[in-house]
C-alpha positions in Angstrom: 23.3 40.2 -56.2 25.5 37.1 -55.9 29.2 37.5 -56.5 30.8 34.5 -58.3 33.4 32.7 -56.2 36.8 32.2 -57.8 37.6 28.5 -56.9 41.3 27.5 -57.0 42.6 23.9 -57.2 46.0 23.0 -55.8 48.8 22.5 -58.3 49.4 19.2 -56.5 46.0 17.9 -57.7 47.3 17.2 -61.2 49.6 14.4 -59.9 48.3 10.8 -59.7 44.6 10.5 -60.7 44.0 14.2 -59.9 40.9 13.4 -57.9 42.1 13.7 -54.4 42.1 17.4 -53.8 40.2 20.2 -52.4 39.5 23.6 -53.9 39.7 26.9 -52.0 38.3 30.3 -52.6 39.4 33.4 -50.8 36.6 35.5 -49.4 36.7 38.8 -47.6 37.6 37.5 -44.1 37.3 33.7 -44.6 38.4 30.9 -46.9 35.9 28.6 -48.5 36.9 24.9 -48.9 35.2 22.2 -51.0 35.8 18.7 -52.4 37.0 19.1 -56.0 35.5 15.7 -56.9 32.0 16.6 -55.7 31.6 20.3 -55.1 27.8 20.0 -54.8 28.2 18.3 -51.4 28.8 21.6 -49.7 31.4 24.1 -48.6 33.2 24.8 -45.4 34.4 28.3 -44.5 37.0 29.1 -41.9 38.5 32.4 -40.7 41.4 33.5 -42.8 43.7 33.4 -39.8 42.8 29.8 -39.1 43.4 28.8 -42.7 46.8 30.5 -42.7 47.8 28.6 -39.5 46.6 25.3 -41.1 48.8 25.9 -44.2 51.8 26.8 -42.1 51.3 23.6 -40.1 51.3 21.6 -43.3 54.5 23.3 -44.5 56.4 22.7 -41.2 55.3 19.0 -41.1 56.3 18.2 -44.7 59.5 16.2 -45.1 
């Protein structure tokens, strides 16, 4: 049985043309990431800890 994935798009994707964003989906121990413009091109999954560190690095680098 396949469980549907709950994809979430960033609230920032609504600005501008809205086409330059990724979607994420939380999984049990990983986070799935895909291109919101062309989701059929594939998905990357990374460990939850790595995703958390990535988001933290974006927040500390933001002006």
